[in-house]
N, C-alpha and C positions, 0 to 999 in steps of 0.2 A: 471555731471557726465559720460553723453555720450560723450561729447568733452574728458574728458582724457582717457576714453576707444577708442575712435576713435584716440588719440593721440599715446596712447602705443602700440595700433593695426599697425599703421603706421610704428612705429619704429621698430615693431619685425618684419614688413616684407619687411623693408628696406634691401638692401645688403649691407653690412658692407665693409668700403674699403679694400684694400687686404693689409695686413701686408708687411713691404720691409723684403725680403727673401735674404739673405745670398748669398756671391760671392764664387766660389773658384779660385783661382788664382793659378799663375805658376811663377816665375822669369824667365825671359829671359836675359841670357848673351850675350848682343848685344844691337844695336841701337833700336832705336823705329822703323826707316824706314826699318833694317832688321827684325824686330818679323813680322810688318805689312806683307812684303812681302812673310814670311815664313808662316803666316797663310791664305793668299789669297791661295796660290799653292797647301797649304794642303787642302784646302776646294775644290778647281779644281780638284786635282788630284784624289780625289772620285769621281769625275762625277758629283757633287753639282755645283748649281750655284746661284753664291752672288746676290742675288736680288735688294741690296741696304747695301751701305758704309755710314754712318753717321761719317760723320767730327765732332764729338762732342765735341773735344779739340778748334777747329779753332772757334767753335760758341760759347764755354763758353769764350774765351778770348777777342773774336769780341764785345759779347755786355755785359760783365762786368760794364763797365761806365755806359752803358745805363741803369741800375738795380741798382746802386749806389753802386757798391762795385769796390774793387780794388784788391781782391784776385785771386791768378791765382791759380786755382786746380789741373790743369793738364798742363805740359809742351808739350804735345801733346794727344791725347786721340782720338781711330776710335772706331768705330763699325762694325761689318760684319753679313749681317743678311742674311741667306738663311735657305732652309727647304730640306727636305730628303723625297721623294713621299712616299716610302717605308716602312721609321720608322714613319714618320707622320699617315700614314695611318693606323699602328699596334696601335701605341697607343691611336688614335680615335675611332677605331675602339673598344677598350678596354675601353673608357672613351671618348663620344663626347664631352664633354665641357676641353678637352685637347686642343681644338681648341685654348685656350686661350695663350699658351706658341708659339706658331708658328706666324710669324718665331723665330727660334732659334736664338740668337746672342752670338758672340765670341768677346771680346774685348781686344784692344791692348792700352795699356796707360803708360804714363810715367809722375814720379814727383818725382822730385828732384833727378834727374838723373838716377833713378831705373824704369827698362821698367818690366811690368806683364804682362800677359794673361791672361784672365779667360772668365767665363761665371757664369749665375744665377744656386744657389743650387736647383734644380727641386726637385719637390714633391716625395715621395718614392709611386713605385709601376711602373705603366708601364713608366712613365716618366723617369727611371732611364736607359732605354733603349736610350732615346736621350741626360742624361747626359754621357753615355758611350762614344758614337758620339764622343762628343765636347772634352771630354779629350781625345779620341784618336786622334783627330785632331790636339788639342794642344800638347801632346805629341811627335807628329809627327813634329810639327814645332819649337818645342824646343829640338830635337834630345834627348831626355828623352827615 
């Protein structure tokens, strides 16, 4: 009985894995290289610093055979990671646990000749300010 109670209590107190979030995507009328360049410039033009550019497409293509797959997921894919000190401060003052969303990322991906730009869908509340920032950057880069 005690063992069952302890197991149940352990399950109740164990953090649950995060559910995958939806992506918000925008089509890009142009090449992958042009989309990446436009996103990079739109981020920098706002006075933000790109902390890291993840070349996830290259990694997936390079390691496919190593993990037993010959499926090409993306023709090209990059993720630009950055933060805004002002926006981050506001959303974390509202809820310090919003730290889990930082840094923010915008991805550029090409699949089957189609280029898209996007970001994750953030939760309602203070994180909508981050979502608005990311949308504004993407809209500037896509000239919409």
